[in-house]
ROSE-4610 file (N, C-alpha, C; in Angstrom, 1 decimal, always signed):
// ROSE-4610
residu = [M/M/M/N/N/N/D/D/D/N/N/N/L/L/L/R/R/R/R/R/R/Q/Q/Q/F/F/F/V/V/V/D/D/D/T/T/T/N/N/N/V/V/V/L/L/L/V/V/V/Y/Y/Y/A/A/A/H/H/H/D/D/D/T/T/T/S/S/S/A/A/A/G/G/G/I/I/I/K/K/K/H/H/H/E/E/E/K/K/K/A/A/A/R/R/R/D/D/D/L/L/L/I/I/I/L/L/L/S/S/S/L/L/L/W/W/W/D/D/D/S/S/S/R/R/R/Q/Q/Q/G/G/G/C/C/C/I/I/I/S/S/S/L/L/L/Q/Q/Q/V/V/V/L/L/L/Q/Q/Q/E/E/E/F/F/F/Y/Y/Y/V/V/V/T/T/T/I/I/I/V/V/V/Q/Q/Q/K/K/K/V/V/V/A/A/A/K/K/K/P/P/P/V/V/V/A/A/A/P/P/P/E/E/E/T/T/T/A/A/A/A/A/A/R/R/R/I/I/I/I/I/I/A/A/A/D/D/D/L/L/L/G/G/G/Q/Q/Q/W/W/W/T/T/T/L/L/L/H/H/H/V/V/V/P/P/P/D/D/D/V/V/V/E/E/E/D/D/D/V/V/V/L/L/L/E/E/E/A/A/A/I/I/I/E/E/E/I/I/I/Q/Q/Q/Q/Q/Q/R/R/R/N/N/N/E/E/E/L/L/L/S/S/S/F/F/F/W/W/W/D/D/D/S/S/S/L/L/L/I/I/I/I/I/I/C/C/C/S/S/S/A/A/A/K/K/K/K/K/K/L/L/L/G/G/G/C/C/C/D/D/D/V/V/V/I/I/I/W/W/W/T/T/T/E/E/E/D/D/D/L/L/L/N/N/N/N/N/N/G/G/G/Q/Q/Q/H/H/H/Y/Y/Y/E/E/E/G/G/G/I/I/I/V/V/V/V/V/V/L/L/L/N/N/N/P/P/P/F/F/F/H/H/H/L/L/L/D/D/D]
num = [1/1/1/2/2/2/3/3/3/4/4/4/5/5/5/6/6/6/7/7/7/8/8/8/9/9/9/10/10/10/11/11/11/12/12/12/13/13/13/14/14/14/15/15/15/16/16/16/17/17/17/18/18/18/19/19/19/20/20/20/21/21/21/22/22/22/23/23/23/24/24/24/25/25/25/26/26/26/27/27/27/28/28/28/29/29/29/30/30/30/31/31/31/32/32/32/33/33/33/34/34/34/35/35/35/36/36/36/37/37/37/38/38/38/39/39/39/40/40/40/41/41/41/42/42/42/43/43/43/44/44/44/45/45/45/46/46/46/47/47/47/48/48/48/49/49/49/50/50/50/51/51/51/52/52/52/53/53/53/54/54/54/55/55/55/56/56/56/57/57/57/58/58/58/59/59/59/60/60/60/61/61/61/62/62/62/63/63/63/64/64/64/65/65/65/66/66/66/67/67/67/68/68/68/69/69/69/70/70/70/71/71/71/72/72/72/73/73/73/74/74/74/75/75/75/76/76/76/77/77/77/78/78/78/79/79/79/80/80/80/81/81/81/82/82/82/83/83/83/84/84/84/85/85/85/86/86/86/87/87/87/88/88/88/89/89/89/90/90/90/91/91/91/92/92/92/93/93/93/94/94/94/95/95/95/96/96/96/97/97/97/98/98/98/99/99/99/100/100/100/101/101/101/102/102/102/103/103/103/104/104/104/105/105/105/106/106/106/107/107/107/108/108/108/109/109/109/110/110/110/111/111/111/112/112/112/113/113/113/114/114/114/115/115/115/116/116/116/117/117/117/118/118/118/119/119/119/120/120/120/121/121/121/122/122/122/123/123/123/124/124/124/125/125/125/126/126/126/127/127/127/128/128/128/129/129/129/130/130/130/131/131/131/132/132/132/133/133/133/134/134/134/135/135/135/136/136/136/137/137/137/138/138/138/139/139/139/140/140/140/141/141/141/142/142/142/143/143/143/144/144/144]
x = [+1.8/+2.8/+2.3/+2.8/+2.5/+1.0/+0.4/-0.9/-1.2/-0.3/-0.5/-0.9/-0.7/-1.2/-2.6/-3.3/-4.6/-4.6/-5.1/-5.2/-3.8/-3.7/-2.3/-2.5/-1.9/-2.1/-1.0/-1.4/-0.5/-0.3/+0.8/+1.2/+1.3/+1.2/+1.1/+2.3/+3.5/+4.6/+4.5/+3.9/+3.8/+2.7/+1.6/+0.6/+1.2/+2.0/+2.4/+3.4/+4.3/+5.2/+4.3/+3.3/+2.4/+1.9/+1.7/+1.0/+2.0/+3.2/+4.1/+5.1/+4.8/+5.5/+6.9/+7.4/+8.8/+9.5/+8.9/+9.7/+10.5/+10.5/+11.4/+11.0/+12.0/+11.7/+10.8/+10.8/+9.8/+8.4/+8.4/+7.0/+6.5/+7.2/+6.9/+6.6/+7.4/+7.3/+6.0/+5.9/+4.6/+3.5/+3.4/+2.2/+2.0/+2.8/+2.7/+2.1/+2.6/+2.0/+0.5/+0.2/-1.2/-2.2/-1.7/-2.4/-2.7/-1.6/-1.9/-2.9/-2.8/-3.7/-5.2/-5.3/-6.6/-7.3/-6.3/-6.9/-7.2/-6.3/-6.5/-7.7/-8.1/-9.0/-8.4/-7.1/-6.4/-6.0/-6.0/-5.5/-6.2/-5.7/-6.2/-5.6/-6.2/-5.8/-6.4/-6.1/-6.8/-7.1/-7.9/-8.3/-7.0/-6.1/-4.9/-4.0/-4.0/-3.2/-3.9/-5.2/-5.7/-5.5/-5.5/-5.1/-3.8/-2.9/-1.5/-1.2/-1.9/-1.7/-2.0/-3.2/-3.7/-2.6/-2.3/-1.4/+0.0/+0.5/+1.8/+1.8/+0.7/+0.7/+0.2/-0.3/-0.8/+0.3/+1.0/+2.0/+3.4/+3.7/+5.2/+6.0/+5.4/+6.1/+6.6/+7.6/+8.2/+7.2/+6.3/+5.2/+4.0/+3.5/+2.2/+1.1/+0.2/-1.1/-2.2/-3.1/-4.1/-5.0/-5.6/-6.5/-7.6/-8.2/-9.3/-8.9/-7.8/-7.1/-6.9/-6.3/-6.1/-7.4/-8.5/-9.8/-10.4/-10.2/-10.6/-9.8/-8.7/-7.8/-8.3/-8.6/-9.0/-10.4/-11.2/-12.5/-12.5/-11.5/-11.3/-10.8/-9.7/-9.1/-10.2/-11.3/-12.3/-13.1/-12.8/-13.3/-12.6/-11.4/-10.6/-11.2/-10.7/-11.0/-10.3/-11.2/-10.7/-10.8/-9.8/-9.9/-10.0/-11.1/-11.2/-10.9/-9.7/-9.3/-10.2/-10.5/-11.2/-10.3/-10.9/-10.1/-9.6/-10.1/-9.6/-8.3/-8.4/-7.3/-6.1/-6.4/-5.2/-4.6/-5.4/-4.8/-4.1/-4.5/-3.7/-2.4/-2.5/-1.3/-0.3/-0.7/+0.3/+0.9/+0.1/+0.8/+1.8/+1.3/+2.3/+3.5/+3.3/+4.6/+5.5/+4.8/+5.7/+6.4/+5.7/+6.3/+7.3/+7.1/+8.0/+9.1/+9.0/+9.7/+9.8/+8.6/+8.2/+7.7/+7.6/+6.9/+5.3/+4.5/+3.2/+2.6/+2.9/+2.2/+2.4/+3.6/+3.9/+3.1/+3.0/+2.2/+0.7/+0.2/-1.1/-1.4/-0.5/-0.5/-0.6/+0.2/+0.3/-1.0/-1.6/-2.8/-4.0/-3.9/-5.0/-4.8/-3.5/-3.4/-3.7/-3.6/-3.9/-5.5/-6.1/-7.5/-8.2/-7.6/-8.1/-7.7/-6.9/-6.6/-5.5/-4.7/-3.6/-2.5/-1.9/-0.7/+0.6/+0.4/+1.6/+1.3/+2.3/+2.3/+3.4/+2.9/+3.8/+4.2/+5.5/+6.0/+7.6/+8.1/+9.6/+10.0/+9.0/+9.2/+9.7/+9.5/+9.8/+10.9/+11.4/+12.5/+11.9/+12.4/+12.0/+12.0/+11.1/+11.0/+10.8/+10.7/+10.4/+8.9/+8.7/+7.3/+6.9/+5.8/+5.1/+3.7/+3.5/+2.0/+1.6/+2.4/+2.1/+2.0/+2.4/+2.3/+3.5/+3.9/+5.4/+5.3/+6.5/+6.6/+7.4/+7.0/+7.7/+7.9/+9.0/+9.4/+9.4/+8.4/+8.2/+9.4/+10.4/+11.5/+12.7/+12.6/+13.7/+13.4/+12.3/+12.0/+12.5/+12.9/+13.4/+12.3]
y = [-11.5/-11.3/-11.8/-13.0/-13.5/-13.8/-14.5/-15.0/-16.0/-16.6/-17.7/-17.1/-15.8/-15.1/-14.7/-14.7/-14.3/-12.7/-12.0/-10.6/-10.0/-8.9/-8.2/-6.7/-6.3/-4.9/-4.2/-2.9/-2.0/-0.7/-0.5/+0.6/+1.9/+3.1/+4.4/+4.6/+4.3/+4.5/+3.9/+2.7/+1.9/+2.6/+2.9/+3.7/+5.0/+5.7/+7.1/+6.7/+5.7/+5.5/+5.1/+4.4/+3.9/+5.1/+6.4/+7.4/+8.6/+8.5/+9.5/+9.2/+10.0/+9.7/+10.0/+10.8/+11.3/+10.2/+9.2/+8.1/+7.1/+7.3/+6.4/+4.8/+4.1/+2.7/+2.1/+2.9/+2.7/+2.8/+3.9/+4.3/+3.0/+2.4/+1.4/+0.2/-0.2/-1.4/-1.3/-0.2/+0.1/+0.0/+0.6/+0.6/-0.8/-1.6/-2.9/-3.7/-3.6/-4.3/-3.9/-2.6/-2.1/-2.7/-2.6/-3.1/-4.6/-5.5/-6.9/-7.0/-6.3/-6.5/-6.0/-5.0/-4.7/-5.8/-6.4/-7.7/-8.9/-9.1/-10.3/-10.0/-8.7/-8.3/-8.8/-8.6/-9.1/-7.9/-6.6/-5.5/-5.0/-4.7/-4.2/-2.9/-1.9/-0.8/-0.4/+0.7/+1.3/+2.6/+3.2/+4.6/+5.4/+5.0/+5.6/+5.8/+4.7/+4.8/+5.7/+5.9/+6.7/+8.2/+8.4/+9.7/+10.2/+9.3/+9.5/+9.8/+8.8/+9.0/+10.4/+10.8/+12.1/+13.3/+13.5/+14.4/+14.3/+13.1/+13.0/+13.1/+12.7/+12.8/+14.2/+14.9/+16.3/+17.4/+17.1/+18.1/+17.7/+16.5/+16.1/+15.5/+15.2/+14.6/+15.6/+15.2/+16.2/+16.7/+16.0/+16.3/+16.2/+17.0/+16.8/+16.5/+15.8/+15.4/+16.4/+17.0/+17.8/+17.2/+17.9/+17.4/+16.6/+17.1/+16.5/+15.1/+15.0/+13.7/+12.7/+13.2/+12.4/+11.9/+12.7/+12.4/+11.2/+11.3/+10.1/+8.8/+8.9/+7.8/+7.1/+8.0/+7.4/+6.8/+7.5/+6.9/+5.5/+5.4/+4.1/+3.0/+3.6/+2.7/+2.2/+3.0/+2.6/+1.5/+1.0/-0.5/-1.5/-1.4/-2.3/-2.8/-3.9/-4.1/-3.1/-2.5/-1.4/-1.6/-1.3/-1.4/+0.0/+0.3/+1.6/+1.3/+1.7/+1.5/+2.3/+1.6/+2.2/+2.1/+2.5/+2.7/+1.3/+0.4/-1.1/-1.3/-0.9/-1.1/-0.2/+1.0/+1.9/+1.2/+0.6/+0.0/-1.3/-2.0/-3.3/-2.8/-1.6/-1.2/-0.8/-0.2/+0.1/-1.0/-2.2/-3.5/-4.1/-3.9/-4.4/-3.6/-2.3/-1.3/-1.9/-2.1/-2.4/-3.8/-4.9/-6.1/-6.2/-5.3/-5.4/-4.2/-3.2/-2.0/-1.2/-1.1/-0.3/+1.1/+1.9/+3.2/+2.8/+3.7/+3.5/+3.3/+4.2/+4.2/+3.0/+2.3/+1.1/+0.0/+0.1/-0.8/-0.8/+0.4/+0.5/-0.1/+0.0/-0.6/-2.2/-2.7/-4.2/-4.6/-3.8/-4.1/-4.2/-3.2/-3.2/-4.4/-4.8/-6.0/-7.2/-7.3/-8.3/-8.5/-7.4/-7.5/-7.9/-7.6/-8.0/-9.4/-10.0/-11.4/-11.4/-10.4/-10.3/-11.3/-11.8/-12.6/-11.8/-10.6/-9.9/-8.4/-7.6/-6.1/-5.8/-4.9/-4.4/-3.0/-2.9/-1.6/-1.5/-0.3/-0.3/+0.3/+0.5/+1.1/+0.0/-1.2/-2.2/-3.2/-4.2/-5.0/-6.1/-6.2/-7.1/-8.5/-9.3/-10.6/-10.9/-9.8/-9.9/-10.2/-11.0/-11.3/-10.5/-10.0/-9.3/-10.0/-10.4/-10.9/-11.8/-12.6/-13.6/-13.3/-12.0/-11.3/-11.1/-11.5/-11.2/-9.9/-9.2/-7.9/-8.1/-7.6/-7.6/-6.2/-5.9/-4.6/-4.9/-4.2/-4.5/-3.9/-3.2/-2.6/-3.5/-4.6/-5.6/-6.9/-7.0/-8.2/-8.0/-9.2/-9.2/-9.3]
z = [-11.8/-10.9/-9.5/-9.0/-7.8/-7.6/-8.7/-8.8/-7.7/-7.1/-6.1/-4.7/-4.6/-3.4/-3.4/-2.3/-2.2/-2.2/-1.2/-1.1/-0.8/-1.5/-1.5/-1.1/+0.0/+0.4/-0.3/-0.6/-1.3/-0.5/-0.1/+0.7/-0.1/+0.5/-0.2/-1.1/-0.9/-1.7/-3.0/-3.0/-4.3/-5.2/-4.5/-5.3/-5.8/-5.1/-5.6/-6.8/-6.7/-7.8/-9.1/-8.9/-10.0/-10.7/-10.1/-10.7/-10.8/-10.5/-10.5/-11.7/-12.9/-14.1/-14.1/-13.0/-12.8/-12.2/-11.7/-10.9/-11.8/-13.0/-13.8/-13.8/-13.5/-13.5/-12.4/-11.3/-10.1/-10.6/-11.4/-11.9/-12.8/-13.7/-14.6/-13.6/-12.7/-12.0/-11.1/-10.4/-9.6/-10.4/-11.6/-12.5/-13.0/-13.3/-13.7/-12.5/-11.5/-10.2/-10.0/-10.0/-9.7/-10.8/-12.1/-13.1/-12.9/-12.5/-12.2/-11.0/-10.1/-9.0/-9.3/-10.4/-10.7/-11.6/-12.4/-13.2/-12.3/-11.3/-10.5/-9.4/-9.1/-8.1/-6.8/-6.5/-5.3/-4.5/-5.0/-4.4/-3.2/-2.2/-0.9/-0.5/+0.1/+0.8/+2.0/+2.6/+3.8/+3.6/+4.4/+4.3/+4.6/+5.5/+5.7/+4.4/+3.6/+2.3/+1.4/+1.3/+0.4/+0.8/+2.1/+2.6/+2.4/+2.7/+2.3/+0.9/+0.1/-1.4/-1.9/-1.6/-1.9/-1.7/-0.4/+0.0/-0.7/-0.9/-1.6/-3.1/-3.8/-5.2/-5.6/-4.8/-5.2/-4.7/-3.6/-3.2/-3.0/-3.1/-2.7/-3.8/-4.9/-5.9/-7.0/-7.8/-8.8/-9.8/-10.2/-11.1/-10.5/-9.6/-8.9/-9.9/-9.3/-10.1/-9.6/-10.5/-10.0/-9.0/-8.2/-7.0/-7.6/-8.7/-9.5/-10.0/-10.5/-11.0/-9.9/-8.7/-7.7/-7.1/-7.1/-6.5/-7.5/-8.8/-9.6/-9.4/-9.2/-8.9/-7.6/-6.6/-5.3/-5.3/-6.2/-6.4/-7.0/-8.1/-8.7/-7.6/-6.8/-5.7/-4.7/-4.5/-3.6/-4.0/-5.2/-5.6/-5.1/-4.7/-4.0/-2.6/-2.2/-0.8/+0.2/+0.9/+1.8/+3.3/+4.0/+5.5/+6.1/+7.0/+7.6/+9.0/+9.5/+10.9/+11.8/+12.8/+14.0/+15.3/+16.4/+17.6/+18.1/+17.9/+18.3/+17.3/+16.1/+15.1/+15.6/+15.9/+16.6/+17.8/+18.6/+19.8/+19.3/+18.4/+17.9/+17.2/+16.4/+15.9/+16.8/+18.0/+19.1/+19.6/+19.9/+20.2/+19.1/+17.8/+16.6/+16.8/+17.0/+16.9/+18.2/+19.3/+20.5/+20.3/+19.7/+19.4/+18.4/+17.3/+16.2/+16.2/+17.1/+17.0/+15.8/+15.3/+14.0/+14.3/+13.2/+13.5/+13.7/+14.1/+14.4/+13.0/+12.0/+10.8/+10.0/+10.1/+9.4/+10.3/+11.5/+12.3/+11.9/+11.6/+11.2/+9.8/+8.9/+7.7/+7.8/+8.8/+9.0/+9.7/+10.5/+11.1/+10.1/+9.2/+8.2/+7.4/+6.8/+6.0/+6.8/+8.0/+8.7/+8.9/+9.1/+9.1/+7.9/+6.8/+5.5/+5.1/+5.9/+5.5/+4.3/+4.3/+3.0/+3.4/+2.4/+2.4/+2.3/+1.6/+1.4/+1.6/+1.9/+1.8/+0.8/-0.1/-1.2/-0.7/-0.3/+0.2/+0.0/+0.0/+0.1/+1.4/+2.3/+3.6/+4.7/+4.4/+5.4/+4.7/+5.4/+4.7/+4.0/+2.7/+1.7/+2.2/+2.3/+2.7/+4.2/+5.0/+6.4/+6.6/+7.7/+8.1/+9.2/+9.2/+10.3/+10.6/+11.6/+12.0/+10.9/+10.4/+9.5/+8.1/+7.8/+6.5/+6.0/+4.7/+4.2/+3.4/+3.6/+2.9/+1.7/+0.5/-0.7/-1.2/-1.6/-2.3/-3.9/-4.6/-5.9/-6.7/-6.2/-6.8/-6.5/-5.8/-5.6/-6.3/-7.2/-7.9/-9.3/-9.9/-11.2/-12.1]
């Protein structure tokens, strides 16, 4: 899936759907995307995504995952290319927020993807096909 792209950033919602067995077709599509990114070694995430993933998958989905299981998933995802935002990144995210009129948290995702040199951000939280800071947003649930 999209092998012509280099690094690909995965937002929290896609990771959650990939592990939320109650999510139906979204679970299947997200799982397939994550497996493809594992195989191609193109997957990227941030510390923010890992933190949000833990809280969501353990507390907020219809069929929560045990904390120990979530910890193993996070340990595995730690093998991906990881961005750990610092103060400069927070300040850059504020600038991205102001330029693009987005939420701060979405702007921090864009900042992390930019810092990792990603071509794409996989998410359902931003507009499919929109470009931010030179990165295209793709919604894996809007693809055929």
